[in-house]
N, CA and C atoms of all chains as a GROMACS GRO file, in nm:
protein
  621
    1MET      N    1 -12.190   2.173  13.422
    1MET     CA    2 -12.234   2.068  13.330
    1MET      C    3 -12.307   2.132  13.211
    2GLU      N    4 -12.267   2.090  13.093
    2GLU     CA    5 -12.331   2.144  12.973
    2GLU      C    6 -12.479   2.102  12.970
    3ASN      N    7 -12.565   2.191  12.924
    3ASN     CA    8 -12.707   2.157  12.922
    3ASN      C    9 -12.782   2.240  12.818
    4ARG      N   10 -12.908   2.201  12.795
    4ARG     CA   11 -12.991   2.270  12.695
    4ARG      C   12 -13.098   2.358  12.759
    5LEU      N   13 -13.074   2.394  12.880
    5LEU     CA   14 -13.176   2.467  12.954
    5LEU      C   15 -13.213   2.601  12.889
    6ARG      N   16 -13.112   2.672  12.842
    6ARG     CA   17 -13.137   2.803  12.781
    6ARG      C   18 -13.224   2.788  12.656
    7VAL      N   19 -13.194   2.684  12.576
    7VAL     CA   20 -13.269   2.660  12.452
    7VAL      C   21 -13.414   2.624  12.485
    8LEU      N   22 -13.429   2.532  12.580
    8LEU     CA   23 -13.564   2.487  12.618
    8LEU      C   24 -13.647   2.603  12.674
    9ARG      N   25 -13.580   2.688  12.747
    9ARG     CA   26 -13.647   2.805  12.806
    9ARG      C   27 -13.687   2.902  12.695
   10ALA      N   28 -13.596   2.924  12.602
   10ALA     CA   29 -13.622   3.018  12.493
   10ALA      C   30 -13.738   2.969  12.405
   11GLU      N   31 -13.744   2.837  12.385
   11GLU     CA   32 -13.853   2.780  12.304
   11GLU      C   33 -13.989   2.811  12.363
   12ARG      N   34 -13.993   2.822  12.493
   12ARG     CA   35 -14.119   2.850  12.562
   12ARG      C   36 -14.136   3.000  12.593
   13ASN      N   37 -14.037   3.076  12.551
   13ASN     CA   38 -14.042   3.221  12.571
   13ASN      C   39 -14.046   3.258  12.720
   14TRP      N   40 -13.973   3.181  12.800
   14TRP     CA   41 -13.968   3.206  12.945
   14TRP      C   42 -13.841   3.285  12.977
   15SER      N   43 -13.853   3.375  13.070
   15SER     CA   44 -13.733   3.442  13.122
   15SER      C   45 -13.670   3.351  13.228
   16GLN      N   46 -13.551   3.385  13.272
   16GLN     CA   47 -13.488   3.307  13.379
   16GLN      C   48 -13.574   3.312  13.505
   17GLN      N   49 -13.636   3.427  13.528
   17GLN     CA   50 -13.722   3.442  13.646
   17GLN      C   51 -13.844   3.351  13.635
   18ASP      N   52 -13.902   3.341  13.513
   18ASP     CA   53 -14.018   3.253  13.492
   18ASP      C   54 -13.982   3.108  13.528
   19LEU      N   55 -13.868   3.066  13.475
   19LEU     CA   56 -13.825   2.928  13.500
   19LEU      C   57 -13.795   2.908  13.650
   20ALA      N   58 -13.731   3.009  13.708
   20ALA     CA   59 -13.696   3.000  13.851
   20ALA      C   60 -13.821   2.980  13.936
   21GLU      N   61 -13.927   3.054  13.903
   21GLU     CA   62 -14.052   3.041  13.981
   21GLU      C   63 -14.114   2.904  13.961
   22ARG      N   64 -14.104   2.851  13.840
   22ARG     CA   65 -14.164   2.720  13.811
   22ARG      C   66 -14.094   2.606  13.884
   23ILE      N   67 -13.962   2.618  13.900
   23ILE     CA   68 -13.891   2.510  13.969
   23ILE      C   69 -13.856   2.548  14.114
   24GLU      N   70 -13.910   2.663  14.157
   24GLU     CA   71 -13.897   2.708  14.296
   24GLU      C   72 -13.753   2.724  14.343
   25VAL      N   73 -13.676   2.796  14.262
   25VAL     CA   74 -13.542   2.835  14.303
   25VAL      C   75 -13.524   2.983  14.268
   26SER      N   76 -13.407   3.038  14.302
   26SER     CA   77 -13.382   3.179  14.270
   26SER      C   78 -13.340   3.192  14.123
   27ARG      N   79 -13.352   3.314  14.069
   27ARG     CA   80 -13.308   3.338  13.931
   27ARG      C   81 -13.157   3.313  13.920
   28GLN      N   82 -13.086   3.345  14.028
   28GLN     CA   83 -12.942   3.321  14.031
   28GLN      C   84 -12.910   3.174  14.006
   29SER      N   85 -12.992   3.087  14.066
   29SER     CA   86 -12.969   2.943  14.049
   29SER      C   87 -12.986   2.904  13.904
   30VAL      N   88 -13.093   2.953  13.841
   30VAL     CA   89 -13.119   2.921  13.700
   30VAL      C   90 -13.001   2.967  13.615
   31ASN      N   91 -12.955   3.088  13.641
   31ASN     CA   92 -12.842   3.142  13.566
   31ASN      C   93 -12.717   3.056  13.584
   32ALA      N   94 -12.691   3.016  13.708
   32ALA     CA   95 -12.571   2.936  13.736
   32ALA      C   96 -12.579   2.799  13.669
   33ILE      N   97 -12.699   2.740  13.667
   33ILE     CA   98 -12.715   2.609  13.603
   33ILE      C   99 -12.700   2.624  13.451
   34GLU      N  100 -12.767   2.722  13.395
   34GLU     CA  101 -12.761   2.745  13.249
   34GLU      C  102 -12.619   2.765  13.199
   35THR      N  103 -12.542   2.840  13.275
   35THR     CA  104 -12.406   2.871  13.231
   35THR      C  105 -12.306   2.762  13.270
   36GLY      N  106 -12.356   2.656  13.332
   36GLY     CA  107 -12.270   2.543  13.365
   36GLY      C  108 -12.181   2.568  13.486
   37LYS      N  109 -12.212   2.673  13.562
   37LYS     CA  110 -12.129   2.703  13.679
   37LYS      C  111 -12.171   2.621  13.800
   38TYR      N  112 -12.292   2.569  13.793
   38TYR     CA  113 -12.342   2.490  13.906
   38TYR      C  114 -12.418   2.368  13.853
   39ASP      N  115 -12.384   2.252  13.905
   39ASP     CA  116 -12.456   2.129  13.869
   39ASP      C  117 -12.567   2.106  13.970
   40PRO      N  118 -12.692   2.098  13.924
   40PRO     CA  119 -12.802   2.081  14.020
   40PRO      C  120 -12.798   1.943  14.085
   41SER      N  121 -12.860   1.935  14.203
   41SER     CA  122 -12.872   1.805  14.270
   41SER      C  123 -12.966   1.718  14.187
   42LEU      N  124 -12.968   1.590  14.216
   42LEU     CA  125 -13.057   1.499  14.143
   42LEU      C  126 -13.205   1.537  14.159
   43PRO      N  127 -13.251   1.569  14.281
   43PRO     CA  128 -13.393   1.609  14.293
   43PRO      C  129 -13.426   1.733  14.208
   44LEU      N  130 -13.336   1.831  14.204
   44LEU     CA  131 -13.362   1.951  14.125
   44LEU      C  132 -13.357   1.918  13.975
   45ALA      N  133 -13.263   1.834  13.936
   45ALA     CA  134 -13.255   1.794  13.795
   45ALA      C  135 -13.384   1.723  13.753
   46PHE      N  136 -13.438   1.640  13.842
   46PHE     CA  137 -13.565   1.570  13.812
   46PHE      C  138 -13.680   1.671  13.799
   47ARG      N  139 -13.677   1.772  13.888
   47ARG     CA  140 -13.782   1.874  13.884
   47ARG      C  141 -13.778   1.948  13.750
   48ILE      N  142 -13.658   1.978  13.704
   48ILE     CA  143 -13.642   2.048  13.576
   48ILE      C  144 -13.689   1.957  13.462
   49ALA      N  145 -13.648   1.831  13.467
   49ALA     CA  146 -13.685   1.736  13.362
   49ALA      C  147 -13.837   1.719  13.356
   50GLU      N  148 -13.898   1.709  13.473
   50GLU     CA  149 -14.045   1.691  13.477
   50GLU      C  150 -14.117   1.814  13.424
   51LEU      N  151 -14.061   1.932  13.450
   51LEU     CA  152 -14.123   2.055  13.400
   51LEU      C  153 -14.123   2.057  13.248
   52PHE      N  154 -14.012   2.015  13.188
   52PHE     CA  155 -14.003   2.015  13.042
   52PHE      C  156 -14.054   1.884  12.980
   53ASP      N  157 -14.094   1.792  13.068
   53ASP     CA  158 -14.144   1.662  13.023
   53ASP      C  159 -14.041   1.591  12.934
   54LEU      N  160 -13.919   1.591  12.979
   54LEU     CA  161 -13.810   1.527  12.905
   54LEU      C  162 -13.726   1.444  13.001
   55PRO      N  163 -13.658   1.340  12.950
   55PRO     CA  164 -13.565   1.268  13.037
   55PRO      C  165 -13.445   1.358  13.072
   56ILE      N  166 -13.387   1.336  13.188
   56ILE     CA  167 -13.276   1.421  13.234
   56ILE      C  168 -13.165   1.430  13.129
   57GLU      N  169 -13.134   1.314  13.067
   57GLU     CA  170 -13.020   1.313  12.973
   57GLU      C  171 -13.046   1.392  12.844
   58GLU      N  172 -13.173   1.432  12.824
   58GLU     CA  173 -13.201   1.517  12.707
   58GLU      C  174 -13.187   1.665  12.741
   59ILE      N  175 -13.166   1.691  12.870
   59ILE     CA  176 -13.146   1.829  12.913
   59ILE      C  177 -12.999   1.852  12.952
   60PHE      N  178 -12.946   1.756  13.030
   60PHE     CA  179 -12.808   1.768  13.076
   60PHE      C  180 -12.719   1.670  13.001
   61VAL      N  181 -12.605   1.720  12.956
   61VAL     CA  182 -12.511   1.636  12.882
   61VAL      C  183 -12.418   1.567  12.982
   62SER      N  184 -12.416   1.434  12.976
   62SER     CA  185 -12.331   1.358  13.067
   62SER      C  186 -12.184   1.395  13.043
   63PRO      N  187 -12.111   1.436  13.146
   63PRO     CA  188 -11.970   1.474  13.127
   63PRO      C  189 -11.887   1.358  13.072
   64SER      N  190 -11.918   1.234  13.112
   64SER     CA  191 -11.839   1.120  13.064
   64SER      C  192 -11.865   1.095  12.915
   65ARG      N  193 -11.990   1.108  12.871
   65ARG     CA  194 -12.021   1.090  12.729
   65ARG      C  195 -11.959   1.201  12.646
   66ARG      N  196 -11.960   1.319  12.706
   66ARG     CA  197 -11.906   1.434  12.633
   66ARG      C  198 -11.756   1.413  12.611
   67SER      N  199 -11.685   1.364  12.716
   67SER     CA  200 -11.540   1.344  12.702
   67SER      C  201 -11.510   1.228  12.608
   68SER      N  202 -11.595   1.122  12.609
   68SER     CA  203 -11.569   1.008  12.519
   68SER      C  204 -11.591   1.049  12.374
   69LYS      N  205 -11.687   1.141  12.352
   69LYS     CA  206 -11.708   1.191  12.216
   69LYS      C  207 -11.585   1.268  12.168
   70ALA      N  208 -11.528   1.344  12.263
   70ALA     CA  209 -11.411   1.425  12.229
   70ALA      C  210 -11.294   1.339  12.187
   71ILE      N  211 -11.284   1.217  12.251
   71ILE     CA  212 -11.176   1.124  12.217
   71ILE      C  213 -11.205   1.067  12.079
   72MET      N  214 -12.496   4.018  14.499
   72MET     CA  215 -12.569   3.994  14.624
   72MET      C  216 -12.645   3.861  14.615
   73ILE      N  217 -12.642   3.786  14.723
   73ILE     CA  218 -12.712   3.658  14.725
   73ILE      C  219 -12.863   3.683  14.722
   74ALA      N  220 -12.935   3.599  14.648
   74ALA     CA  221 -13.079   3.616  14.631
   74ALA      C  222 -13.150   3.626  14.765
   75ARG      N  223 -13.254   3.712  14.769
   75ARG     CA  224 -13.332   3.725  14.892
   75ARG      C  225 -13.441   3.618  14.892
   76THR      N  226 -13.423   3.521  14.977
   76THR     CA  227 -13.520   3.413  14.988
   76THR      C  228 -13.595   3.430  15.120
   77ASP      N  229 -13.700   3.348  15.141
   77ASP     CA  230 -13.774   3.356  15.267
   77ASP      C  231 -13.681   3.330  15.386
   78ALA      N  232 -13.592   3.233  15.368
   78ALA     CA  233 -13.499   3.198  15.476
   78ALA      C  234 -13.405   3.315  15.506
   79SER      N  235 -13.360   3.384  15.402
   79SER     CA  236 -13.267   3.496  15.425
   79SER      C  237 -13.339   3.612  15.494
   80LYS      N  238 -13.468   3.630  15.462
   80LYS     CA  239 -13.544   3.737  15.528
   80LYS      C  240 -13.559   3.705  15.678
   81ARG      N  241 -13.587   3.576  15.707
   81ARG     CA  242 -13.598   3.535  15.848
   81ARG      C  243 -13.465   3.556  15.920
   82TYR      N  244 -13.356   3.522  15.851
   82TYR     CA  245 -13.223   3.538  15.909
   82TYR      C  246 -13.196   3.686  15.940
   83ASN      N  247 -13.231   3.773  15.845
   83ASN     CA  248 -13.209   3.917  15.865
   83ASN      C  249 -13.288   3.968  15.986
   84ARG      N  250 -13.414   3.922  15.997
   84ARG     CA  251 -13.496   3.964  16.112
   84ARG      C  252 -13.433   3.919  16.244
   85ARG      N  253 -13.390   3.792  16.246
   85ARG     CA  254 -13.328   3.740  16.369
   85ARG      C  255 -13.201   3.818  16.402
   86THR      N  256 -13.124   3.850  16.298
   86THR     CA  257 -12.999   3.922  16.320
   86THR      C  258 -13.024   4.060  16.382
   87ILE      N  259 -13.130   4.125  16.336
   87ILE     CA  260 -13.163   4.257  16.390
   87ILE      C  261 -13.196   4.246  16.539
   88TRP      N  262 -13.282   4.148  16.574
   88TRP     CA  263 -13.319   4.130  16.715
   88TRP      C  264 -13.199   4.095  16.801
   89ILE      N  265 -13.113   4.009  16.747
   89ILE     CA  266 -12.994   3.968  16.822
   89ILE      C  267 -12.901   4.088  16.842
   90SER      N  268 -12.890   4.172  16.741
   90SER     CA  269 -12.804   4.291  16.751
   90SER      C  270 -12.857   4.387  16.858
   91VAL      N  271 -12.990   4.399  16.863
   91VAL     CA  272 -13.051   4.485  16.966
   91VAL      C  273 -13.019   4.429  17.105
   92ALA      N  274 -13.032   4.296  17.119
   92ALA     CA  275 -13.002   4.230  17.247
   92ALA      C  276 -12.855   4.252  17.284
   93TYR      N  277 -12.768   4.244  17.186
   93TYR     CA  278 -12.624   4.263  17.210
   93TYR      C  279 -12.598   4.404  17.264
   94ALA      N  280 -12.659   4.504  17.199
   94ALA     CA  281 -12.639   4.643  17.241
   94ALA      C  282 -12.686   4.662  17.385
   95ILE      N  283 -12.803   4.606  17.416
   95ILE     CA  284 -12.859   4.621  17.552
   95ILE      C  285 -12.769   4.553  17.656
   96PHE      N  286 -12.730   4.428  17.626
   96PHE     CA  287 -12.647   4.352  17.721
   96PHE      C  288 -12.510   4.419  17.740
   97LEU      N  289 -12.454   4.468  17.630
   97LEU     CA  290 -12.321   4.530  17.639
   97LEU      C  291 -12.326   4.657  17.724
   98ILE      N  292 -12.426   4.740  17.696
   98ILE     CA  293 -12.439   4.865  17.772
   98ILE      C  294 -12.463   4.833  17.920
   99ALA      N  295 -12.550   4.734  17.946
   99ALA     CA  296 -12.580   4.696  18.085
   99ALA      C  297 -12.455   4.644  18.156
  100ALA      N  298 -12.378   4.560  18.086
  100ALA     CA  299 -12.258   4.501  18.148
  100ALA      C  300 -12.153   4.609  18.176
  101VAL      N  301 -12.131   4.695  18.079
  101VAL     CA  302 -12.031   4.802  18.096
  101VAL      C  303 -12.073   4.895  18.211
  102TYR      N  304 -12.201   4.929  18.213
  102TYR     CA  305 -12.254   5.018  18.319
  102TYR      C  306 -12.239   4.951  18.456
  103GLY      N  307 -12.275   4.823  18.461
  103GLY     CA  308 -12.270   4.747  18.587
  103GLY      C  309 -12.128   4.741  18.644
  104PHE      N  310 -12.031   4.716  18.556
  104PHE     CA  311 -11.892   4.705  18.602
  104PHE      C  312 -11.835   4.842  18.637
  105LYS      N  313 -11.871   4.942  18.554
  105LYS     CA  314 -11.817   5.076  18.574
  105LYS      C  315 -11.861   5.135  18.709
  106HIS      N  316 -11.985   5.103  18.745
  106HIS     CA  317 -12.040   5.160  18.869
  106HIS      C  318 -12.040   5.060  18.984
  107ASP      N  319 -11.962   4.954  18.969
  107ASP     CA  320 -11.949   4.852  19.075
  107ASP      C  321 -12.084   4.801  19.126
  108LEU      N  322 -12.174   4.777  19.034
  108LEU     CA  323 -12.307   4.729  19.072
  108LEU      C  324 -12.312   4.577  19.088
  109VAL      N  325 -12.210   4.511  19.036
  109VAL     CA  326 -12.210   4.364  19.045
  109VAL      C  327 -12.087   4.319  19.123
  110GLY      N  328 -12.105   4.208  19.192
  110GLY     CA  329 -11.992   4.155  19.269
  110GLY      C  330 -11.999   4.004  19.279
  111GLY      N  331 -11.893   3.942  19.323
  111GLY     CA  332 -11.889   3.797  19.342
  111GLY      C  333 -11.906   3.721  19.211
  112PRO      N  334 -11.966   3.603  19.220
  112PRO     CA  335 -11.983   3.519  19.100
  112PRO      C  336 -12.072   3.585  18.993
  113LEU      N  337 -12.157   3.679  19.036
  113LEU     CA  338 -12.245   3.748  18.941
  113LEU      C  339 -12.165   3.823  18.835
  114ARG      N  340 -12.043   3.862  18.871
  114ARG     CA  341 -11.957   3.932  18.775
  114ARG      C  342 -11.932   3.846  18.650
  115TYR      N  343 -11.917   3.715  18.674
  115TYR     CA  344 -11.893   3.626  18.559
  115TYR      C  345 -12.016   3.620  18.468
  116VAL      N  346 -12.130   3.615  18.530
  116VAL     CA  347 -12.255   3.607  18.454
  116VAL      C  348 -12.273   3.734  18.370
  117VAL      N  349 -12.252   3.849  18.435
  117VAL     CA  350 -12.269   3.978  18.365
  117VAL      C  351 -12.164   3.994  18.254
  118ALA      N  352 -12.044   3.949  18.280
  118ALA     CA  353 -11.936   3.961  18.180
  118ALA      C  354 -11.968   3.879  18.055
  119VAL      N  355 -12.036   3.767  18.078
  119VAL     CA  356 -12.066   3.678  17.965
  119VAL      C  357 -12.191   3.724  17.888
  120LEU      N  358 -12.272   3.806  17.951
  120LEU     CA  359 -12.398   3.849  17.888
  120LEU      C  360 -12.382   3.899  17.745
  121PRO      N  361 -12.288   3.992  17.716
  121PRO     CA  362 -12.276   4.041  17.578
  121PRO      C  363 -12.232   3.934  17.479
  122ALA      N  364 -12.168   3.829  17.532
  122ALA     CA  365 -12.120   3.722  17.443
  122ALA      C  366 -12.236   3.636  17.393
  123LEU      N  367 -12.342   3.626  17.474
  123LEU     CA  368 -12.452   3.536  17.438
  123LEU      C  369 -12.519   3.573  17.305
  124PRO      N  370 -12.551   3.702  17.281
  124PRO     CA  371 -12.609   3.735  17.150
  124PRO      C  372 -12.514   3.706  17.033
  125VAL      N  373 -12.384   3.720  17.059
  125VAL     CA  374 -12.287   3.691  16.952
  125VAL      C  375 -12.291   3.542  16.919
  126VAL      N  376 -12.302   3.459  17.023
  126VAL     CA  377 -12.320   3.316  17.001
  126VAL      C  378 -12.450   3.293  16.924
  127GLY      N  379 -12.551   3.374  16.962
  127GLY     CA  380 -12.681   3.366  16.893
  127GLY      C  381 -12.669   3.395  16.743
  128LEU      N  382 -12.577   3.485  16.707
  128LEU     CA  383 -12.557   3.516  16.565
  128LEU      C  384 -12.513   3.392  16.488
  129PHE      N  385 -12.425   3.314  16.551
  129PHE     CA  386 -12.378   3.192  16.484
  129PHE      C  387 -12.489   3.088  16.476
  130ILE      N  388 -12.570   3.082  16.581
  130ILE     CA  389 -12.684   2.988  16.579
  130ILE      C  390 -12.781   3.030  16.468
  131ALA      N  391 -12.806   3.162  16.458
  131ALA     CA  392 -12.896   3.212  16.353
  131ALA      C  393 -12.843   3.177  16.214
  132MET      N  394 -12.712   3.186  16.200
  132MET     CA  395 -12.652   3.153  16.071
  132MET      C  396 -12.668   3.004  16.040
  133GLY      N  397 -12.651   2.924  16.143
  133GLY     CA  398 -12.670   2.780  16.127
  133GLY      C  399 -12.813   2.746  16.087
  134ARG      N  400 -12.908   2.815  16.152
  134ARG     CA  401 -13.050   2.793  16.118
  134ARG      C  402 -13.078   2.836  15.976
  135TYR      N  403 -13.017   2.946  15.936
  135TYR     CA  404 -13.034   2.995  15.798
  135TYR      C  405 -12.990   2.888  15.698
  136LEU      N  406 -12.875   2.828  15.726
  136LEU     CA  407 -12.824   2.723  15.636
  136LEU      C  408 -12.922   2.605  15.629
  137VAL      N  409 -12.976   2.570  15.744
  137VAL     CA  410 -13.069   2.457  15.750
  137VAL      C  411 -13.200   2.490  15.678
  138GLU      N  412 -13.247   2.614  15.697
  138GLU     CA  413 -13.378   2.653  15.643
  138GLU      C  414 -13.375   2.692  15.495
  139GLU      N  415 -13.257   2.728  15.444
  139GLU     CA  416 -13.249   2.773  15.305
  139GLU      C  417 -13.283   2.658  15.210
  140GLN      N  418 -13.387   2.681  15.129
  140GLN     CA  419 -13.435   2.576  15.038
  140GLN      C  420 -13.366   2.579  14.903
  141ASP      N  421 -13.308   2.694  14.868
  141ASP     CA  422 -13.242   2.708  14.738
  141ASP      C  423 -13.100   2.652  14.749
  142GLU      N  424 -13.077   2.537  14.685
  142GLU     CA  425 -12.950   2.468  14.705
  142GLU      C  426 -12.830   2.547  14.654
  143TYR      N  427 -12.850   2.627  14.550
  143TYR     CA  428 -12.739   2.706  14.496
  143TYR      C  429 -12.703   2.818  14.593
  144VAL      N  430 -12.804   2.885  14.646
  144VAL     CA  431 -12.780   2.991  14.744
  144VAL      C  432 -12.710   2.932  14.867
  145ARG      N  433 -12.755   2.811  14.905
  145ARG     CA  434 -12.693   2.744  15.021
  145ARG      C  435 -12.545   2.716  14.994
  146MET      N  436 -12.516   2.673  14.872
  146MET     CA  437 -12.376   2.646  14.837
  146MET      C  438 -12.293   2.775  14.843
  147LEU      N  439 -12.352   2.886  14.795
  147LEU     CA  440 -12.281   3.014  14.801
  147LEU      C  441 -12.249   3.051  14.946
  148LEU      N  442 -12.349   3.030  15.032
  148LEU     CA  443 -12.331   3.063  15.174
  148LEU      C  444 -12.221   2.979  15.237
  149VAL      N  445 -12.223   2.850  15.206
  149VAL     CA  446 -12.122   2.759  15.264
  149VAL      C  447 -11.983   2.801  15.217
  150ARG      N  448 -11.972   2.832  15.087
  150ARG     CA  449 -11.842   2.878  15.035
  150ARG      C  450 -11.796   3.004  15.106
  151GLN      N  451 -11.891   3.096  15.125
  151GLN     CA  452 -11.861   3.223  15.191
  151GLN      C  453 -11.811   3.197  15.335
  152MET      N  454 -11.880   3.105  15.404
  152MET     CA  455 -11.843   3.076  15.542
  152MET      C  456 -11.707   3.006  15.550
  153LEU      N  457 -11.679   2.922  15.453
  153LEU     CA  458 -11.548   2.855  15.452
  153LEU      C  459 -11.436   2.956  15.432
  154TRP      N  460 -11.461   3.052  15.343
  154TRP     CA  461 -11.363   3.160  15.325
  154TRP      C  462 -11.345   3.237  15.455
  155ALA      N  463 -11.458   3.268  15.518
  155ALA     CA  464 -11.454   3.345  15.643
  155ALA      C  465 -11.376   3.269  15.751
  156MET      N  466 -11.402   3.138  15.759
  156MET     CA  467 -11.336   3.056  15.860
  156MET      C  468 -11.184   3.053  15.834
  157GLY      N  469 -11.147   3.027  15.709
  157GLY     CA  470 -11.005   3.022  15.674
  157GLY      C  471 -10.937   3.155  15.699
  158PHE      N  472 -11.006   3.263  15.663
  158PHE     CA  473 -10.950   3.397  15.680
  158PHE      C  474 -10.930   3.428  15.828
  159ALA      N  475 -11.033   3.404  15.908
  159ALA     CA  476 -11.028   3.437  16.050
  159ALA      C  477 -10.922   3.352  16.123
  160LEU      N  478 -10.921   3.221  16.093
  160LEU     CA  479 -10.825   3.135  16.161
  160LEU      C  480 -10.682   3.170  16.120
  161SER      N  481 -10.664   3.205  15.992
  161SER     CA  482 -10.530   3.242  15.945
  161SER      C  483 -10.483   3.370  16.014
  162CYS      N  484 -10.573   3.469  16.019
  162CYS     CA  485 -10.538   3.596  16.086
  162CYS      C  486 -10.504   3.571  16.233
  163ALA      N  487 -10.587   3.488  16.299
  163ALA     CA  488 -10.565   3.462  16.442
  163ALA      C  489 -10.431   3.391  16.464
  164THR      N  490 -10.400   3.298  16.376
  164THR     CA  491 -10.275   3.223  16.390
  164THR      C  492 -10.154   3.314  16.371
  165VAL      N  493 -10.157   3.392  16.261
  165VAL     CA  494 -10.044   3.482  16.232
  165VAL      C  495 -10.027   3.582  16.346
  166TRP      N  496 -10.140   3.643  16.387
  166TRP     CA  497 -10.133   3.743  16.496
  166TRP      C  498 -10.086   3.677  16.626
  167GLY      N  499 -10.131   3.555  16.649
  167GLY     CA  500 -10.093   3.484  16.771
  167GLY      C  501  -9.942   3.465  16.782
  168PHE      N  502  -9.880   3.428  16.670
  168PHE     CA  503  -9.734   3.410  16.671
  168PHE      C  504  -9.662   3.543  16.686
  169LEU      N  505  -9.711   3.646  16.614
  169LEU     CA  506  -9.649   3.779  16.626
  169LEU      C  507  -9.660   3.828  16.770
  170ASP      N  508  -9.777   3.804  16.829
  170ASP     CA  509  -9.801   3.842  16.969
  170ASP      C  510  -9.710   3.762  17.062
  171GLY      N  511  -9.699   3.632  17.033
  171GLY     CA  512  -9.616   3.543  17.116
  171GLY      C  513  -9.470   3.585  17.119
  172PHE      N  514  -9.421   3.636  17.008
  172PHE     CA  515  -9.282   3.680  17.002
  172PHE      C  516  -9.266   3.827  17.040
  173GLY      N  517  -9.376   3.886  17.089
  173GLY     CA  518  -9.370   4.022  17.139
  173GLY      C  519  -9.356   4.129  17.033
  174LEU      N  520  -9.397   4.099  16.911
  174LEU     CA  521  -9.379   4.196  16.803
  174LEU      C  522  -9.500   4.285  16.781
  175VAL      N  523  -9.614   4.242  16.830
  175VAL     CA  524  -9.736   4.323  16.817
  175VAL      C  525  -9.809   4.322  16.950
  176GLY      N  526  -9.905   4.412  16.964
  176GLY     CA  527  -9.982   4.420  17.088
  176GLY      C  528 -10.085   4.308  17.097
  177HIS      N  529 -10.134   4.284  17.218
  177HIS     CA  530 -10.234   4.182  17.239
  177HIS      C  531 -10.372   4.234  17.199
  178ILE      N  532 -10.451   4.148  17.136
  178ILE     CA  533 -10.588   4.185  17.097
  178ILE      C  534 -10.685   4.091  17.167
  179ASP      N  535 -10.794   4.147  17.220
  179ASP     CA  536 -10.894   4.063  17.288
  179ASP      C  537 -10.954   3.961  17.190
  180GLY      N  538 -10.975   3.842  17.242
  180GLY     CA  539 -11.020   3.729  17.160
  180GLY      C  540 -11.149   3.752  17.084
  181TYR      N  541 -11.240   3.833  17.140
  181TYR     CA  542 -11.370   3.848  17.074
  181TYR      C  543 -11.361   3.921  16.939
  182TRP      N  544 -11.248   3.983  16.912
  182TRP     CA  545 -11.233   4.052  16.782
  182TRP      C  546 -11.231   3.953  16.667
  183ILE      N  547 -11.210   3.825  16.699
  183ILE     CA  548 -11.207   3.724  16.592
  183ILE      C  549 -11.342   3.719  16.519
  184VAL      N  550 -11.449   3.753  16.591
  184VAL     CA  551 -11.582   3.754  16.528
  184VAL      C  552 -11.588   3.863  16.420
  185VAL      N  553 -11.530   3.978  16.450
  185VAL     CA  554 -11.527   4.088  16.352
  185VAL      C  555 -11.446   4.045  16.230
  186VAL      N  556 -11.332   3.981  16.258
  186VAL     CA  557 -11.246   3.934  16.147
  186VAL      C  558 -11.321   3.829  16.065
  187TRP      N  559 -11.396   3.744  16.134
  187TRP     CA  560 -11.475   3.639  16.065
  187TRP      C  561 -11.579   3.704  15.972
  188TYR      N  562 -11.645   3.807  16.020
  188TYR     CA  563 -11.744   3.876  15.935
  188TYR      C  564 -11.676   3.945  15.817
  189PHE      N  565 -11.558   3.998  15.841
  189PHE     CA  566 -11.481   4.057  15.731
  189PHE      C  567 -11.446   3.946  15.631
  190GLY      N  568 -11.415   3.828  15.683
  190GLY     CA  569 -11.386   3.713  15.597
  190GLY      C  570 -11.506   3.674  15.512
  191GLN      N  571 -11.626   3.697  15.564
  191GLN     CA  572 -11.748   3.671  15.487
  191GLN      C  573 -11.751   3.760  15.363
  192ALA      N  574 -11.709   3.885  15.382
  192ALA     CA  575 -11.704   3.978  15.268
  192ALA      C  576 -11.601   3.928  15.166
  193VAL      N  577 -11.488   3.878  15.218
  193VAL     CA  578 -11.386   3.822  15.128
  193VAL      C  579 -11.446   3.705  15.050
  194GLY      N  580 -11.521   3.621  15.121
  194GLY     CA  581 -11.588   3.507  15.056
  194GLY      C  582 -11.687   3.551  14.951
  195GLY      N  583 -11.758   3.660  14.979
  195GLY     CA  584 -11.854   3.714  14.881
  195GLY      C  585 -11.784   3.759  14.755
  196ILE      N  586 -11.670   3.824  14.773
  196ILE     CA  587 -11.592   3.870  14.656
  196ILE      C  588 -11.540   3.748  14.578
  197ALA      N  589 -11.495   3.646  14.653
  197ALA     CA  590 -11.445   3.525  14.586
  197ALA      C  591 -11.556   3.459  14.506
  198ASN      N  592 -11.676   3.454  14.562
  198ASN     CA  593 -11.792   3.399  14.488
  198ASN      C  594 -11.817   3.479  14.361
  199LYS      N  595 -11.811   3.609  14.375
  199LYS     CA  596 -11.836   3.698  14.261
  199LYS      C  597 -11.733   3.674  14.151
  200LEU      N  598 -11.607   3.664  14.192
  200LEU     CA  599 -11.500   3.645  14.094
  200LEU      C  600 -11.506   3.508  14.028
  201MET      N  601 -11.542   3.406  14.106
  201MET     CA  602 -11.540   3.270  14.053
  201MET      C  603 -11.669   3.230  13.984
  202LEU      N  604 -11.781   3.290  14.028
  202LEU     CA  605 -11.909   3.247  13.973
  202LEU      C  606 -11.982   3.357  13.897
  203GLY      N  607 -11.921   3.474  13.887
  203GLY     CA  608 -11.978   3.582  13.809
  203GLY      C  609 -12.115   3.625  13.858
  204ASP      N  610 -12.210   3.636  13.770
  204ASP     CA  611 -12.343   3.686  13.803
  204ASP      C  612 -12.412   3.603  13.911
  205GLY      N  613 -12.382   3.474  13.908
  205GLY     CA  614 -12.447   3.386  14.005
  205GLY      C  615 -12.392   3.400  14.144
  206GLY      N  616 -12.277   3.466  14.156
  206GLY     CA  617 -12.213   3.474  14.287
  206GLY      C  618 -12.271   3.583  14.373
  207CYS      N  619 -12.204   3.600  14.486
  207CYS     CA  620 -12.252   3.702  14.580
  207CYS      C  621 -12.221   3.841  14.529
   0.00000   0.00000   0.00000
């Protein structure tokens, strides 16, 4: 799933490891989410959203909205 | 390599202890049978002894899956195990038919565990190829 995680992380000058520790997952998980290879569960997505103090949809791009835009 | 989490460290520790138990039970069983130290129904008990730690390995793996808190790592493990299962069952099926038609020699059933572990390595490579850095 496309997302803004890398941008949000860069704005705060956090490494993947920094973010991983904050949301209590492995650095591998952060990398997989950032690159869109893994879609986080809803609880993890909420944890990420709460960390950045943003609504989920401002971090993760809805696949259905993305495809409707493409049309 | 899959990330080292607290759950994976616990799994590794359990695996080491189980492997030690396996070595002890296997040596004891082989020694007991070789020197005719066991007889009657006890033979069945002693013969099964080395199998118990191997069963323990699967239980340890199940516990690892349950205890792993990192959902992405858990997904990698499940994928790896599915590859291992498919690989081992496929090998067993193909070999079973070849054996059935008398084209190859018979192999003891417990070797399927070794093939399953080899399948885990195949699963790790598949994770690496499909998920890149995030994979195993």
